[in-house]
N, C-alpha and C positions, 0 to 999 in steps of 0.2 A: 391263427395267423399264418400266412404263407411265408416260408423261408425265402429271404432275399439272397441274390447272388447267382452264381453259375449253377445250372441244373445238371450239366454233364450230358444233356440231350442235344442232338444236332439235327433239327427238323429240316434244314436246308443244306445239309452236308457240312463237313468240317473244312474250314478255310485254310488250315495250316496248323503248324505245331503250337502256335500261341492261342488258338481257338479253344475256349473252355466250354463251349456250348451256349445254349440259350440262356438269357439273363432275366431273372425275375427282379423287378424294381418297383419302387413305390413313388408316387408323385403326390405331395401333400403341401399344406400350408403350415409352416412352423409357428412357434409361439411369438416370433417377431413379425409375423404376417408376411414372411418371405416364402416364395415357392421353393420347395425342397424336393430334389430328386435323389432318392437313396438307392444306390446300386447294390448295397449289401456287401461290397468288397471294392478294393481298388480296381479300376477299369482303365486299360490303356487304349482300347478301341472298341467300337461296336459296329455292327452291320445289320441292316434291315431292308426288307423289300420296300418298294414305294408305297404300297398299301399300308404296311406297318408304320412307315414314317408319317403318313397322313393321320393314322389313328393316334400315334404318339403326340403329334402336334395338337390334335383335337383334345386329347386328354390334358395336355399342359394348359391349353386355353380354358378348358372347363374349370380346372382347379384354380387358375388365376382369376377367373370371374366369380369364384365362390361356389361353383356347382360340383355335383358328384360325378 
């Protein structure tokens, strides 16, 4: 299993002193049939490219519809 949370890597550069690097997260359906997004740690903010945002949105929709 992949470790969730901040990786310490900065693929698009560091945005400032509060930037902890790229974030590994999981999107799943929990036992109550709710969509769950697990960041692996407390998260104050996140940033992504437009392409990453579209991929993230598509992932959320796939999980919500019951797909992988």
